[in-house]
Structures are given as structure tokens and as C-alpha cells.
N, C-alpha and C positions, 0 to 999 in steps of 0.2 A: 379846368385843370389847375392844380395848386401852383402858386408861383414858385419858380425854381430858385433854390438858394444860390447866393453868390459865394464862390469859393476862390481861395488864393493858395498858390503853391510857389515854392522857390525853384527856379530853373538854375541849376548849378553845373556848368561845364567843369569836369574834374581835371582840366589841364593844370599842371604845376602843383597839384594837391596830393598830400599823403593820405592814406586811409584815415589816420588819426584826425587830420584836419576835416575831412569830409564827415566822419562820424560825429565830431564835436559840433559841426554846423547843423547836421541833421537833428541832433538832440536839442539844439537851441531852437530850431524851426518848430519842432514838436512842442517844446515848452511854451513857445510864444503863441500857439494856437493856430498856426497855419494848417491848411488841410493836407498838403502833400509836399513831396520833394521829387524833382525830376533831375536825373543825371543824363549824360549823353552816350550815344553808341558810336564812339570813335576810338581809334587806337593810337592816334597821335594828333597834335594840333597842326593845322595846315601852316606850312612854312616854318614850323618849329619842331622838327622831328626828334630833337634831343630832350625836349621837355617831358618830364614825367607825366604819364597819362594812364591811369588805372582803367582796366577793362570794365565795362559797365555792368554786365550781368553778374559777374562774380562779386562786384562791389555791392550790388543790390542784395545779393544773398546774405552778405554780412550785415547790411543795414536792416534787413528783415528781422534778424535776431537782436540787433542792438536797440531798435526802437520798439514802441508799444502801440502807438495810435496812428502814426503818420502813414499816409498812403504814399507808395513809392513806385517809380517807373523810370523808363528811359524815353527821352523826347528826341527822336524816336528811334526804335530799333531799325537797323538797315536790313531789309528782308534778304538781301544778297549774301550776308555774312554767315548765315546758318541755315541748314536744311530746315524747312518748315516743320517737319515732324519733330526734329530735335528742339526747335524753338518752343513748340507746344509743350514738350516735356519740361524744358527749363522753366517756362512761365508757370506751369502747374506746380512745380516744386517750390519756386519762390513764393507763390501764393499760399501754399501749405505752411512753409516756414514762417511766413509773416502773420499767419492767422487770418488770411483773407484780406490783405491790404494792397495787393499788386494792381497796378494799372498797366496793361499791356499796350505800350505805344509802338507803332510800326509805320514805316514809310518805304518809299521806293528806293531810297539811296541816291547820293548825289556827289560825293567827294571822290573825284576820279583818281587823284594821286594816291588815295588810300587803297582803292581797288588795285591799282598797279603795284604798289609797294608790297601788298600781301598776296599777290598772285592770282587775283580774280580778274577776269575780263570785265570790261566796262561797256555793257550793251547800251543800245539806244534807250531813250526815255520810254519809247513805246514798248520795248521789250521788258524794261524794268517794271513798268506798270502792269504788264501782263503777268509777270512773275509775282508781283504783289497780290494780284487777284487770286492766283492759284494758291499762294501761301495762306491767304485768309480763308479760302475754302477748306484747305487741309486742316488748319488749326481749329476752326470752328467745328468741322466734321469730327475730328478726333475727340473734342470735348462733348459732342452730342451723342456719339455712338460708342458701343463697347469696343468695336474695332472699325477702322475706316479705310476704304480703298479709293484711290483716285489716280487717273491716268491723264496727265495734262501734257501740254507741249514742253513745259519746262521742269515740272516736278511730278513725281509719282510716289505713291505709297501703296502697300499691299497688306490689307488686314492689319493695319497699325493700331495697337492698343495704346491707351494713355491712362494708366492706373498708377497712382490715384488721380482722379480728376481734380481740377482747381477747387478750392473750398468755395469760392464765389461761383454762383450759377445763375446767370452766365458770367464768365470772367469779363470785366469791362475792357473794351478795346478802344484805344485812341488812334486814329489815323491822322497823320500830319501831312500838310501840303495844300496846294491851292489849284491844282489842275482841274479845269472845269468839266471836261468831257469824260474823263476816265476816273481820276482820283476821287472826285466828289461823288461819283456814282458808286464807287467802292465804299465810301463813307455811308451812303444811303443803304447799302446792302448789308454791311457788317459792323459798323462802328457804334459804340456807345457815346463817343465824343469825337468831334472834329476840332483839331487844333489848327488855327490859321497862323501861318508864319508871320513874323513881324514885318517882312517885306511886303506883305499883301494886306495888312491890317486896314489900310486906308480904303479898301474896297470890300470890307467884310459884309456890309449890308447887301451889296449886289451878289456876293458869293453865297450868302445865306439863301437868297432867292433861287440861285442855281441849284443849291442843295435841296431845297424844297421841291423843285421840279423833278429832280432825280428820285426823291422819296415817293412822289406821286407815281412815277413810272414803274417803280418796283413794288408799289403797294404798301408803303410804310408811312407811319405817322411821323412827320419831321420833328414833332415835339418830343419824341423819345431821344433825340440826339442833343447832347450838350454842346454848345458853341463855346470854344475856348480860344484865347488869344495869347500868343507869345509876346510879352510886353516888357520893354526896358523901362525901368523907373529910377529916377534920380530924386531922392528926397532929402530935405534938410529942415532943421528946426526953424531956421530963420534965413535971411538973405546971406549972411556971412557963412553960415554952415553950408548952405546950398552952393555957394561959390566954390567952397572946398570940395564938395562932393562932385560937382560938375568937372572940375579939373582932374579929379581922380578917375572919373568915368572915361574921360578922353584917353587916359593911359591904359585903363584896364579893359574896356570894351570897345573903344573907338575904332579899332582896326577891323571890326566885323559888324558894328552897329552904327547906322547913320543916326547919331544922337539927335540932331536937329529935326529930322523928319519922323523918327520912329518913337522917341522916348516921351514919357510923361515926366516933366521936371517941375518941382515946386515944393512948397511947404505942404504939410498934411492936408490942409483945407483945399489947396489947389489940386493936389493929387486926387482927393476925394471927388472933386468936381469933374476932373478928367475921366475918372472911372465911371461916374454916373452917365456921362455922355456916351461912353462905349456900351454900357448896359442898355441904354436907350436904343442902340443899334442892334441889340440882340445877343451880345456877349454876356455870359454868366460865369465863366471860369477864366482865371488869369494865371498863366505860368510866367512868373516875374523874374526878369533878369535885372537885378539891382546893378546900378552903375559901378558899385564897389564890389560886385559879386557876393553881396550878402554879408557884409561885415556886421558885427553885433549891433552897433548903434543904428544902422539902417533897418535891420530886421526888427529891432525892438520899437523904434519910432513908428514904423508902419503898423506893427501889431497893436501898439497902444493907441494911436491916434486915427488910423484909417480903417482897419478891419471892423471895429465896433460900429462904424457908421452903416455897415451892411448886414449886421446880425439881426 
């Protein structure tokens, strides 16, 4: 099998950003040669409900028209927020608008305060995972058949059409999360890519082995699945610049990222070495959370000094 390419995308939570800011950042990411851009599927920032937070799917639709090459998606869509048949139609539409550049990211959901605020019940993780499995069956079934019927415990559709289908066949699906018994089995059954959250990146090698076992149990070649990691990176030209960027990271992402344990921090050569160590553990795709949330100097420095080492 040919060696898998190493790919890099910007993970950009849209908290506090206008559409104009997000669009500008997306076009810079595209011009710098990154592979993709991931937004989030939240309606407000935890603990900061008054902060502007654009809805993810409608923002993706606009970015699909604004950009030309960049692959786009949400890291990851909460399956609870939209009926699976509706989500299938939304994803197919954005894939058509973008000319076949959508990555359908999906997960079980986790932010309880968001569920409560918007009127959804917050079921157990067992139930949310069962819902995710049914959602994936419906979405893939609607893309495979002219019409699709399904009667599950949580969701049902009756002769549901999806026309037009996504331009990509199959539409790539990313499943995010690290649950070993159920979620990684769903990855083995349905996903093109598995994204390992930053909280579990330290055990990615073991989790890859778990995924391989699930693939064997469902009769799938595990080499078909891209292993991705959600990765904080703090990069500086030199020690002085790096010190500034680390201080900025503490303010901008320190409330939800354990910088000391989760982030790669260093000059371009040090970041490159850190990425190579992760690649040796089986990761070939990186959804990067820059410590400054992707200001131009970080985006450009990484693109100029790090990405070429993996081309």
C-alpha cells in the first residue's frame, strides 16, 4: 500500500469571530497551502453565553462559496442537534456548493449546558452513542440508495430520498471521540477518518490497536481509515517570539487546553520533530489548534517552515 500523505488543517472555534474574520482566516489558510479548515458545532461558548458564536453549518455553506480548494467541515457535528435525514441533506448540499470539498465530521455530543439551553434532553452517553450509530446508518443509507427506510429505537425514516447525492462518492466521514467499546467500532463501520481528541492523544497508539481489532471484527481493512489528531501547537521563530506566543496561548486557549500536557511548543525545527514522533505512532492527519487561534504570523511560519518537511 502506498504511503499515506501527511495533511494539516486549521481547527478554528468560531467563538467571538465575525463571518468576515472567519472568511479572511479561511482564505489565508487556503493560500498558505493547508489542506483544510474545521469549525465547531456549538451555539455558544461554555461559560460565555454572550460571546458571538456563528452557527457552524450555515457558516460552512458560505465558506464553500468563498473558497476554492480548501476542504471544510465541523469538528464535529453533534448528532443530537439535527435529525439524521436533515443532516444528510445539509451535508450533500454543502458538498455540492463546495464542488466536492466537504468533510462530514460527526460525534455523539457532550456539552450538557448547550442541550439544556436549547431545549434538548441530555441522555446518557450510552444512549447518545446508540443515536450516533443510527444516525450514521441513516446518512450512509440515504447516500447509497435512491430512497432509504429505517426503523430504529431513536430515529426512523420512511422511503427518504436524498437528491442530489453528495458530489463525492463516498462522502468522507470523520468520527471524533475515543470511546473504545462503541465509538471506535462505529469508526470501523462507517468512517473515513478517526479524529482522536487532544485529551486522549497520549494513548493514540493503544487506541489505534483497539480500532484495528474492531475493523477485523466487522471485516474492514483498517488501512482505509485515516488516523487524525486534534493538536494544539505553539510556534515561534526563536525563543523570544516563542515566549510571546506561549503567553498569548495561556490567554486564548488556556481555559480549555492543558498546554503543558497536550501542546507541541517550539521553533519550527522542534515542531517538526514533535510531529514526526506522532507520525511514527500512526497519526497522518493533524487538526491544529494554534495557541493564538491561527493569527497570520503563526499560520505563515508553520506553512513556510514545517509543512514542506512533510511534502
